[in-house]
PyMOL commands that place a pseudoatom at each C-alpha (Angstrom):
pseudoatom trace, name=CA, resn=MET, resi=1, chain=A, elem=C, hetatm=0, pos=[26.990, 43.598, -4.561]
pseudoatom trace, name=CA, resn=THR, resi=2, chain=A, elem=C, hetatm=0, pos=[27.283, 40.562, -6.606]
pseudoatom trace, name=CA, resn=THR, resi=3, chain=A, elem=C, hetatm=0, pos=[30.913, 39.284, -6.738]
pseudoatom trace, name=CA, resn=GLU, resi=4, chain=A, elem=C, hetatm=0, pos=[30.652, 36.494, -9.316]
pseudoatom trace, name=CA, resn=GLN, resi=5, chain=A, elem=C, hetatm=0, pos=[33.660, 34.754, -10.634]
pseudoatom trace, name=CA, resn=ARG, resi=6, chain=A, elem=C, hetatm=0, pos=[33.630, 32.310, -13.785]
pseudoatom trace, name=CA, resn=ILE, resi=7, chain=A, elem=C, hetatm=0, pos=[36.231, 29.425, -13.922]
pseudoatom trace, name=CA, resn=GLU, resi=8, chain=A, elem=C, hetatm=0, pos=[36.765, 26.223, -15.883]
pseudoatom trace, name=CA, resn=ILE, resi=9, chain=A, elem=C, hetatm=0, pos=[37.308, 22.940, -13.922]
pseudoatom trace, name=CA, resn=ALA, resi=10, chain=A, elem=C, hetatm=0, pos=[37.862, 19.753, -15.688]
pseudoatom trace, name=CA, resn=GLY, resi=11, chain=A, elem=C, hetatm=0, pos=[35.769, 21.048, -18.891]
pseudoatom trace, name=CA, resn=VAL, resi=12, chain=A, elem=C, hetatm=0, pos=[33.007, 22.544, -17.020]
pseudoatom trace, name=CA, resn=GLU, resi=13, chain=A, elem=C, hetatm=0, pos=[32.516, 26.229, -16.387]
pseudoatom trace, name=CA, resn=TYR, resi=14, chain=A, elem=C, hetatm=0, pos=[31.784, 26.786, -12.897]
pseudoatom trace, name=CA, resn=GLU, resi=15, chain=A, elem=C, hetatm=0, pos=[30.583, 30.139, -11.432]
pseudoatom trace, name=CA, resn=HIS, resi=16, chain=A, elem=C, hetatm=0, pos=[31.439, 31.041, -7.844]
pseudoatom trace, name=CA, resn=VAL, resi=17, chain=A, elem=C, hetatm=0, pos=[28.529, 33.307, -6.345]
pseudoatom trace, name=CA, resn=GLY, resi=18, chain=A, elem=C, hetatm=0, pos=[28.169, 35.728, -3.835]
pseudoatom trace, name=CA, resn=ALA, resi=19, chain=A, elem=C, hetatm=0, pos=[26.517, 35.856, -0.651]
pseudoatom trace, name=CA, resn=ASP, resi=20, chain=A, elem=C, hetatm=0, pos=[23.552, 37.439, -2.112]
pseudoatom trace, name=CA, resn=TYR, resi=21, chain=A, elem=C, hetatm=0, pos=[23.164, 34.389, -4.512]
pseudoatom trace, name=CA, resn=LEU, resi=22, chain=A, elem=C, hetatm=0, pos=[22.807, 32.407, -1.325]
pseudoatom trace, name=CA, resn=GLU, resi=23, chain=A, elem=C, hetatm=0, pos=[20.576, 34.715, 0.478]
pseudoatom trace, name=CA, resn=LYS, resi=24, chain=A, elem=C, hetatm=0, pos=[17.725, 34.315, -2.099]
pseudoatom trace, name=CA, resn=ARG, resi=25, chain=A, elem=C, hetatm=0, pos=[18.055, 30.500, -1.691]
pseudoatom trace, name=CA, resn=THR, resi=26, chain=A, elem=C, hetatm=0, pos=[17.700, 30.605, 1.992]
pseudoatom trace, name=CA, resn=LEU, resi=27, chain=A, elem=C, hetatm=0, pos=[15.662, 27.435, 3.625]
pseudoatom trace, name=CA, resn=GLN, resi=28, chain=A, elem=C, hetatm=0, pos=[11.878, 28.150, 4.076]
pseudoatom trace, name=CA, resn=ARG, resi=29, chain=A, elem=C, hetatm=0, pos=[9.939, 26.550, 6.883]
pseudoatom trace, name=CA, resn=LYS, resi=30, chain=A, elem=C, hetatm=0, pos=[7.292, 24.141, 5.397]
pseudoatom trace, name=CA, resn=ALA, resi=31, chain=A, elem=C, hetatm=0, pos=[7.146, 21.648, 8.253]
pseudoatom trace, name=CA, resn=GLY, resi=32, chain=A, elem=C, hetatm=0, pos=[6.567, 21.622, 11.820]
pseudoatom trace, name=CA, resn=TRP, resi=33, chain=A, elem=C, hetatm=0, pos=[7.677, 18.832, 14.329]
pseudoatom trace, name=CA, resn=VAL, resi=34, chain=A, elem=C, hetatm=0, pos=[4.210, 17.053, 13.895]
pseudoatom trace, name=CA, resn=LEU, resi=35, chain=A, elem=C, hetatm=0, pos=[4.713, 16.598, 10.195]
pseudoatom trace, name=CA, resn=LEU, resi=36, chain=A, elem=C, hetatm=0, pos=[8.463, 15.319, 10.588]
pseudoatom trace, name=CA, resn=TRP, resi=37, chain=A, elem=C, hetatm=0, pos=[7.238, 13.114, 12.957]
pseudoatom trace, name=CA, resn=GLY, resi=38, chain=A, elem=C, hetatm=0, pos=[4.760, 11.455, 10.764]
pseudoatom trace, name=CA, resn=LEU, resi=39, chain=A, elem=C, hetatm=0, pos=[7.704, 11.241, 8.024]
pseudoatom trace, name=CA, resn=GLY, resi=40, chain=A, elem=C, hetatm=0, pos=[9.881, 9.485, 10.470]
pseudoatom trace, name=CA, resn=VAL, resi=41, chain=A, elem=C, hetatm=0, pos=[7.254, 7.272, 11.810]
pseudoatom trace, name=CA, resn=GLY, resi=42, chain=A, elem=C, hetatm=0, pos=[5.784, 6.559, 8.589]
pseudoatom trace, name=CA, resn=ALA, resi=43, chain=A, elem=C, hetatm=0, pos=[9.213, 5.382, 7.153]
pseudoatom trace, name=CA, resn=VAL, resi=44, chain=A, elem=C, hetatm=0, pos=[9.776, 3.006, 9.971]
pseudoatom trace, name=CA, resn=ILE, resi=45, chain=A, elem=C, hetatm=0, pos=[6.143, 1.442, 9.845]
pseudoatom trace, name=CA, resn=SER, resi=46, chain=A, elem=C, hetatm=0, pos=[6.514, 1.180, 6.156]
pseudoatom trace, name=CA, resn=GLY, resi=47, chain=A, elem=C, hetatm=0, pos=[10.197, -0.420, 6.473]
pseudoatom trace, name=CA, resn=ASP, resi=48, chain=A, elem=C, hetatm=0, pos=[9.001, -2.957, 9.283]
pseudoatom trace, name=CA, resn=TYR, resi=49, chain=A, elem=C, hetatm=0, pos=[5.943, -3.993, 7.594]
pseudoatom trace, name=CA, resn=PHE, resi=50, chain=A, elem=C, hetatm=0, pos=[6.883, -4.078, 4.023]
pseudoatom trace, name=CA, resn=GLY, resi=51, chain=A, elem=C, hetatm=0, pos=[10.672, -3.994, 3.157]
pseudoatom trace, name=CA, resn=TRP, resi=52, chain=A, elem=C, hetatm=0, pos=[11.864, -6.031, 6.019]
pseudoatom trace, name=CA, resn=ASN, resi=53, chain=A, elem=C, hetatm=0, pos=[10.093, -8.882, 4.956]
pseudoatom trace, name=CA, resn=PHE, resi=54, chain=A, elem=C, hetatm=0, pos=[11.976, -9.334, 2.044]
pseudoatom trace, name=CA, resn=GLY, resi=55, chain=A, elem=C, hetatm=0, pos=[15.204, -9.059, 4.155]
pseudoatom trace, name=CA, resn=LEU, resi=56, chain=A, elem=C, hetatm=0, pos=[13.972, -11.900, 6.424]
pseudoatom trace, name=CA, resn=THR, resi=57, chain=A, elem=C, hetatm=0, pos=[13.518, -14.191, 3.427]
pseudoatom trace, name=CA, resn=ALA, resi=58, chain=A, elem=C, hetatm=0, pos=[16.609, -13.348, 1.540]
pseudoatom trace, name=CA, resn=GLY, resi=59, chain=A, elem=C, hetatm=0, pos=[19.064, -13.243, 4.653]
pseudoatom trace, name=CA, resn=GLY, resi=60, chain=A, elem=C, hetatm=0, pos=[17.488, -15.054, 7.689]
pseudoatom trace, name=CA, resn=PHE, resi=61, chain=A, elem=C, hetatm=0, pos=[17.311, -13.305, 11.225]
pseudoatom trace, name=CA, resn=TRP, resi=62, chain=A, elem=C, hetatm=0, pos=[21.165, -12.959, 11.620]
pseudoatom trace, name=CA, resn=GLY, resi=63, chain=A, elem=C, hetatm=0, pos=[21.639, -11.665, 7.942]
pseudoatom trace, name=CA, resn=LEU, resi=64, chain=A, elem=C, hetatm=0, pos=[18.797, -9.318, 8.448]
pseudoatom trace, name=CA, resn=ALA, resi=65, chain=A, elem=C, hetatm=0, pos=[20.041, -8.286, 11.949]
pseudoatom trace, name=CA, resn=ILE, resi=66, chain=A, elem=C, hetatm=0, pos=[23.576, -7.654, 10.625]
pseudoatom trace, name=CA, resn=ALA, resi=67, chain=A, elem=C, hetatm=0, pos=[22.418, -5.727, 7.668]
pseudoatom trace, name=CA, resn=THR, resi=68, chain=A, elem=C, hetatm=0, pos=[20.159, -3.435, 9.935]
pseudoatom trace, name=CA, resn=ILE, resi=69, chain=A, elem=C, hetatm=0, pos=[23.167, -2.646, 12.165]
pseudoatom trace, name=CA, resn=LEU, resi=70, chain=A, elem=C, hetatm=0, pos=[25.315, -1.661, 9.142]
pseudoatom trace, name=CA, resn=MET, resi=71, chain=A, elem=C, hetatm=0, pos=[22.517, 0.342, 7.489]
pseudoatom trace, name=CA, resn=ALA, resi=72, chain=A, elem=C, hetatm=0, pos=[21.676, 2.175, 10.939]
pseudoatom trace, name=CA, resn=ILE, resi=73, chain=A, elem=C, hetatm=0, pos=[25.234, 3.110, 11.546]
pseudoatom trace, name=CA, resn=MET, resi=74, chain=A, elem=C, hetatm=0, pos=[25.321, 4.324, 7.967]
pseudoatom trace, name=CA, resn=TYR, resi=75, chain=A, elem=C, hetatm=0, pos=[22.116, 6.293, 8.384]
pseudoatom trace, name=CA, resn=ILE, resi=76, chain=A, elem=C, hetatm=0, pos=[23.069, 7.773, 11.656]
pseudoatom trace, name=CA, resn=THR, resi=77, chain=A, elem=C, hetatm=0, pos=[26.466, 8.890, 10.348]
pseudoatom trace, name=CA, resn=MET, resi=78, chain=A, elem=C, hetatm=0, pos=[24.610, 10.208, 7.207]
pseudoatom trace, name=CA, resn=MET, resi=79, chain=A, elem=C, hetatm=0, pos=[22.026, 12.296, 9.313]
pseudoatom trace, name=CA, resn=TYR, resi=80, chain=A, elem=C, hetatm=0, pos=[25.067, 13.819, 11.583]
pseudoatom trace, name=CA, resn=CYS, resi=81, chain=A, elem=C, hetatm=0, pos=[26.835, 14.838, 8.390]
pseudoatom trace, name=CA, resn=LEU, resi=82, chain=A, elem=C, hetatm=0, pos=[23.489, 16.549, 6.853]
pseudoatom trace, name=CA, resn=ALA, resi=83, chain=A, elem=C, hetatm=0, pos=[22.657, 18.202, 10.224]
pseudoatom trace, name=CA, resn=GLU, resi=84, chain=A, elem=C, hetatm=0, pos=[26.077, 19.770, 10.546]
pseudoatom trace, name=CA, resn=LEU, resi=85, chain=A, elem=C, hetatm=0, pos=[26.497, 20.702, 6.902]
pseudoatom trace, name=CA, resn=SER, resi=86, chain=A, elem=C, hetatm=0, pos=[22.829, 22.249, 7.018]
pseudoatom trace, name=CA, resn=THR, resi=87, chain=A, elem=C, hetatm=0, pos=[23.975, 24.616, 9.799]
pseudoatom trace, name=CA, resn=ALA, resi=88, chain=A, elem=C, hetatm=0, pos=[27.181, 25.309, 8.004]
pseudoatom trace, name=CA, resn=LEU, resi=89, chain=A, elem=C, hetatm=0, pos=[25.649, 25.919, 4.582]
pseudoatom trace, name=CA, resn=PRO, resi=90, chain=A, elem=C, hetatm=0, pos=[21.952, 26.830, 5.339]
pseudoatom trace, name=CA, resn=HIS, resi=91, chain=A, elem=C, hetatm=0, pos=[20.440, 27.118, 1.975]
pseudoatom trace, name=CA, resn=ALA, resi=92, chain=A, elem=C, hetatm=0, pos=[18.061, 24.980, -0.214]
pseudoatom trace, name=CA, resn=GLY, resi=93, chain=A, elem=C, hetatm=0, pos=[19.852, 22.188, -2.489]
pseudoatom trace, name=CA, resn=GLY, resi=94, chain=A, elem=C, hetatm=0, pos=[20.652, 19.522, 0.273]
pseudoatom trace, name=CA, resn=PRO, resi=95, chain=A, elem=C, hetatm=0, pos=[23.309, 17.311, -0.896]
pseudoatom trace, name=CA, resn=TYR, resi=96, chain=A, elem=C, hetatm=0, pos=[23.835, 18.640, -4.138]
pseudoatom trace, name=CA, resn=SER, resi=97, chain=A, elem=C, hetatm=0, pos=[24.352, 22.172, -3.007]
pseudoatom trace, name=CA, resn=PHE, resi=98, chain=A, elem=C, hetatm=0, pos=[26.794, 20.539, -0.233]
pseudoatom trace, name=CA, resn=ALA, resi=99, chain=A, elem=C, hetatm=0, pos=[28.865, 18.640, -2.730]
pseudoatom trace, name=CA, resn=ARG, resi=100, chain=A, elem=C, hetatm=0, pos=[28.994, 21.475, -5.366]
pseudoatom trace, name=CA, resn=GLN, resi=101, chain=A, elem=C, hetatm=0, pos=[30.429, 23.787, -2.529]
pseudoatom trace, name=CA, resn=ALA, resi=102, chain=A, elem=C, hetatm=0, pos=[33.182, 21.315, -1.634]
pseudoatom trace, name=CA, resn=MET, resi=103, chain=A, elem=C, hetatm=0, pos=[34.043, 19.451, -4.815]
pseudoatom trace, name=CA, resn=GLY, resi=104, chain=A, elem=C, hetatm=0, pos=[32.861, 21.524, -7.421]
pseudoatom trace, name=CA, resn=PRO, resi=105, chain=A, elem=C, hetatm=0, pos=[30.364, 21.169, -10.314]
pseudoatom trace, name=CA, resn=TRP, resi=106, chain=A, elem=C, hetatm=0, pos=[31.322, 17.549, -11.216]
pseudoatom trace, name=CA, resn=GLY, resi=107, chain=A, elem=C, hetatm=0, pos=[30.955, 16.664, -7.426]
pseudoatom trace, name=CA, resn=GLY, resi=108, chain=A, elem=C, hetatm=0, pos=[27.545, 18.381, -7.306]
pseudoatom trace, name=CA, resn=TYR, resi=109, chain=A, elem=C, hetatm=0, pos=[26.609, 16.952, -10.514]
pseudoatom trace, name=CA, resn=LEU, resi=110, chain=A, elem=C, hetatm=0, pos=[27.317, 13.288, -9.707]
pseudoatom trace, name=CA, resn=THR, resi=111, chain=A, elem=C, hetatm=0, pos=[25.612, 13.876, -6.104]
pseudoatom trace, name=CA, resn=GLY, resi=112, chain=A, elem=C, hetatm=0, pos=[22.541, 15.685, -7.416]
pseudoatom trace, name=CA, resn=LEU, resi=113, chain=A, elem=C, hetatm=0, pos=[22.460, 12.716, -9.880]
pseudoatom trace, name=CA, resn=ALA, resi=114, chain=A, elem=C, hetatm=0, pos=[22.450, 10.355, -7.202]
pseudoatom trace, name=CA, resn=VAL, resi=115, chain=A, elem=C, hetatm=0, pos=[19.765, 12.202, -5.418]
pseudoatom trace, name=CA, resn=VAL, resi=116, chain=A, elem=C, hetatm=0, pos=[17.448, 12.170, -8.504]
pseudoatom trace, name=CA, resn=ILE, resi=117, chain=A, elem=C, hetatm=0, pos=[17.958, 8.569, -8.995]
pseudoatom trace, name=CA, resn=GLU, resi=118, chain=A, elem=C, hetatm=0, pos=[16.937, 7.819, -5.179]
pseudoatom trace, name=CA, resn=TYR, resi=119, chain=A, elem=C, hetatm=0, pos=[13.987, 10.058, -5.612]
pseudoatom trace, name=CA, resn=VAL, resi=120, chain=A, elem=C, hetatm=0, pos=[13.019, 8.134, -8.900]
pseudoatom trace, name=CA, resn=ILE, resi=121, chain=A, elem=C, hetatm=0, pos=[13.341, 4.668, -7.293]
pseudoatom trace, name=CA, resn=THR, resi=122, chain=A, elem=C, hetatm=0, pos=[12.029, 5.238, -4.067]
pseudoatom trace, name=CA, resn=PRO, resi=123, chain=A, elem=C, hetatm=0, pos=[8.256, 5.903, -5.012]
pseudoatom trace, name=CA, resn=ALA, resi=124, chain=A, elem=C, hetatm=0, pos=[8.689, 2.848, -7.515]
pseudoatom trace, name=CA, resn=VAL, resi=125, chain=A, elem=C, hetatm=0, pos=[9.281, 0.594, -4.653]
pseudoatom trace, name=CA, resn=ILE, resi=126, chain=A, elem=C, hetatm=0, pos=[6.412, 1.865, -2.696]
pseudoatom trace, name=CA, resn=VAL, resi=127, chain=A, elem=C, hetatm=0, pos=[4.281, 1.501, -5.777]
pseudoatom trace, name=CA, resn=VAL, resi=128, chain=A, elem=C, hetatm=0, pos=[5.506, -2.209, -6.091]
pseudoatom trace, name=CA, resn=GLY, resi=129, chain=A, elem=C, hetatm=0, pos=[4.192, -2.805, -2.461]
pseudoatom trace, name=CA, resn=ILE, resi=130, chain=A, elem=C, hetatm=0, pos=[1.043, -0.838, -2.751]
pseudoatom trace, name=CA, resn=GLY, resi=131, chain=A, elem=C, hetatm=0, pos=[0.291, -2.662, -5.926]
pseudoatom trace, name=CA, resn=GLY, resi=132, chain=A, elem=C, hetatm=0, pos=[0.766, -6.005, -4.468]
pseudoatom trace, name=CA, resn=TYR, resi=133, chain=A, elem=C, hetatm=0, pos=[-1.641, -5.166, -1.688]
pseudoatom trace, name=CA, resn=LEU, resi=134, chain=A, elem=C, hetatm=0, pos=[-4.289, -4.057, -3.855]
pseudoatom trace, name=CA, resn=ASN, resi=135, chain=A, elem=C, hetatm=0, pos=[-3.932, -6.814, -6.309]
pseudoatom trace, name=CA, resn=SER, resi=136, chain=A, elem=C, hetatm=0, pos=[-4.573, -9.302, -3.284]
pseudoatom trace, name=CA, resn=VAL, resi=137, chain=A, elem=C, hetatm=0, pos=[-7.801, -7.221, -2.434]
pseudoatom trace, name=CA, resn=PHE, resi=138, chain=A, elem=C, hetatm=0, pos=[-8.640, -6.896, -5.969]
pseudoatom trace, name=CA, resn=PRO, resi=139, chain=A, elem=C, hetatm=0, pos=[-7.171, -9.794, -7.980]
pseudoatom trace, name=CA, resn=GLY, resi=140, chain=A, elem=C, hetatm=0, pos=[-9.115, -8.960, -11.321]
pseudoatom trace, name=CA, resn=VAL, resi=141, chain=A, elem=C, hetatm=0, pos=[-7.205, -5.740, -11.796]
pseudoatom trace, name=CA, resn=PRO, resi=142, chain=A, elem=C, hetatm=0, pos=[-3.801, -6.373, -13.446]
pseudoatom trace, name=CA, resn=LEU, resi=143, chain=A, elem=C, hetatm=0, pos=[-0.788, -5.707, -11.164]
pseudoatom trace, name=CA, resn=TRP, resi=144, chain=A, elem=C, hetatm=0, pos=[0.515, -2.911, -13.644]
pseudoatom trace, name=CA, resn=VAL, resi=145, chain=A, elem=C, hetatm=0, pos=[-2.559, -0.682, -13.438]
pseudoatom trace, name=CA, resn=TRP, resi=146, chain=A, elem=C, hetatm=0, pos=[-2.209, -0.463, -9.701]
pseudoatom trace, name=CA, resn=TRP, resi=147, chain=A, elem=C, hetatm=0, pos=[1.399, 0.428, -10.247]
pseudoatom trace, name=CA, resn=VAL, resi=148, chain=A, elem=C, hetatm=0, pos=[0.759, 3.331, -12.781]
pseudoatom trace, name=CA, resn=VAL, resi=149, chain=A, elem=C, hetatm=0, pos=[-2.516, 4.616, -10.585]
pseudoatom trace, name=CA, resn=ALA, resi=150, chain=A, elem=C, hetatm=0, pos=[-0.276, 4.724, -7.455]
pseudoatom trace, name=CA, resn=TYR, resi=151, chain=A, elem=C, hetatm=0, pos=[2.906, 6.339, -9.372]
pseudoatom trace, name=CA, resn=ALA, resi=152, chain=A, elem=C, hetatm=0, pos=[0.551, 8.883, -10.715]
pseudoatom trace, name=CA, resn=ILE, resi=153, chain=A, elem=C, hetatm=0, pos=[-1.021, 9.776, -7.337]
pseudoatom trace, name=CA, resn=PHE, resi=154, chain=A, elem=C, hetatm=0, pos=[2.581, 9.991, -5.385]
pseudoatom trace, name=CA, resn=VAL, resi=155, chain=A, elem=C, hetatm=0, pos=[3.955, 12.163, -8.481]
pseudoatom trace, name=CA, resn=GLY, resi=156, chain=A, elem=C, hetatm=0, pos=[0.865, 14.437, -8.504]
pseudoatom trace, name=CA, resn=ILE, resi=157, chain=A, elem=C, hetatm=0, pos=[1.152, 14.710, -4.676]
pseudoatom trace, name=CA, resn=ASN, resi=158, chain=A, elem=C, hetatm=0, pos=[4.803, 15.575, -4.989]
pseudoatom trace, name=CA, resn=ILE, resi=159, chain=A, elem=C, hetatm=0, pos=[4.279, 18.030, -7.735]
pseudoatom trace, name=CA, resn=TRP, resi=160, chain=A, elem=C, hetatm=0, pos=[1.778, 20.004, -5.661]
pseudoatom trace, name=CA, resn=GLY, resi=161, chain=A, elem=C, hetatm=0, pos=[4.111, 20.773, -3.051]
pseudoatom trace, name=CA, resn=VAL, resi=162, chain=A, elem=C, hetatm=0, pos=[6.305, 19.269, 0.059]
pseudoatom trace, name=CA, resn=GLU, resi=163, chain=A, elem=C, hetatm=0, pos=[3.799, 20.664, 2.464]
pseudoatom trace, name=CA, resn=LEU, resi=164, chain=A, elem=C, hetatm=0, pos=[0.832, 18.449, 1.046]
pseudoatom trace, name=CA, resn=THR, resi=165, chain=A, elem=C, hetatm=0, pos=[3.345, 15.546, 0.714]
pseudoatom trace, name=CA, resn=LEU, resi=166, chain=A, elem=C, hetatm=0, pos=[4.037, 15.600, 4.311]
pseudoatom trace, name=CA, resn=LYS, resi=167, chain=A, elem=C, hetatm=0, pos=[0.575, 16.052, 5.146]
pseudoatom trace, name=CA, resn=VAL, resi=168, chain=A, elem=C, hetatm=0, pos=[-0.561, 13.122, 3.285]
pseudoatom trace, name=CA, resn=SER, resi=169, chain=A, elem=C, hetatm=0, pos=[2.446, 11.111, 4.824]
pseudoatom trace, name=CA, resn=LEU, resi=170, chain=A, elem=C, hetatm=0, pos=[1.200, 12.260, 8.429]
pseudoatom trace, name=CA, resn=ALA, resi=171, chain=A, elem=C, hetatm=0, pos=[-2.472, 11.031, 7.499]
pseudoatom trace, name=CA, resn=VAL, resi=172, chain=A, elem=C, hetatm=0, pos=[-1.130, 7.653, 6.229]
pseudoatom trace, name=CA, resn=THR, resi=173, chain=A, elem=C, hetatm=0, pos=[1.002, 7.251, 9.258]
pseudoatom trace, name=CA, resn=LEU, resi=174, chain=A, elem=C, hetatm=0, pos=[-1.960, 8.061, 11.468]
pseudoatom trace, name=CA, resn=ILE, resi=175, chain=A, elem=C, hetatm=0, pos=[-3.949, 5.419, 9.809]
pseudoatom trace, name=CA, resn=ALA, resi=176, chain=A, elem=C, hetatm=0, pos=[-1.471, 2.865, 9.895]
pseudoatom trace, name=CA, resn=THR, resi=177, chain=A, elem=C, hetatm=0, pos=[-0.619, 3.632, 13.496]
pseudoatom trace, name=CA, resn=LEU, resi=178, chain=A, elem=C, hetatm=0, pos=[-4.544, 3.119, 14.307]
pseudoatom trace, name=CA, resn=VAL, resi=179, chain=A, elem=C, hetatm=0, pos=[-4.604, -0.139, 12.243]
pseudoatom trace, name=CA, resn=LEU, resi=180, chain=A, elem=C, hetatm=0, pos=[-1.408, -1.478, 14.098]
pseudoatom trace, name=CA, resn=PHE, resi=181, chain=A, elem=C, hetatm=0, pos=[-3.006, -0.516, 17.491]
pseudoatom trace, name=CA, resn=ILE, resi=182, chain=A, elem=C, hetatm=0, pos=[-6.314, -2.334, 16.436]
pseudoatom trace, name=CA, resn=PHE, resi=183, chain=A, elem=C, hetatm=0, pos=[-4.277, -5.408, 15.428]
pseudoatom trace, name=CA, resn=TYR, resi=184, chain=A, elem=C, hetatm=0, pos=[-2.309, -5.243, 18.860]
pseudoatom trace, name=CA, resn=VAL, resi=185, chain=A, elem=C, hetatm=0, pos=[-5.562, -4.893, 21.329]
pseudoatom trace, name=CA, resn=LEU, resi=186, chain=A, elem=C, hetatm=0, pos=[-7.791, -7.716, 19.094]
pseudoatom trace, name=CA, resn=PRO, resi=187, chain=A, elem=C, hetatm=0, pos=[-7.780, -10.993, 20.983]
pseudoatom trace, name=CA, resn=ARG, resi=188, chain=A, elem=C, hetatm=0, pos=[-5.767, -13.571, 19.519]
for i in range(1, 188): cmd.bond("trace and resi %d" % i, "trace and resi %d" % (i + 1))
show_as sticks, trace
zoom trace
């Protein structure tokens, strides 16, 4: 039984949907603990050995320490909020669907727009880092070529699916962990 109701809020037509609509959009398990571990550890490794170097240069030790503490507080509170909302509203859509349920279509739209901007900018930042690394290894190739190639690879992997994205992330994380271990055990 579908109980749909259309209303207009602030110039936007909004459709309240029934439980059957949300049942069709329930979460599907795509990742186990190993893939999630790879995602988390990979994010820490890339932050430690790429992004934080710019923070040290820009703010010094104490500036980076203060920024790290503030970001850790914000990240922890965000994760607790998402964990709580995921159990209260267990359907796909993440922050967009939570905001749409709570704040209507404009809140959902603005939140969805922010998430899309995040997903567009994050690979671009990673591509700049990878391009810098590859440019130092192959200085004859223009930097923008590395950016285009790396971005195309990342977008292709993400289009292929979230499961492949997580598996590639796990492989890269394992390689990075091995390299860090080798640097740790080599004589200084």
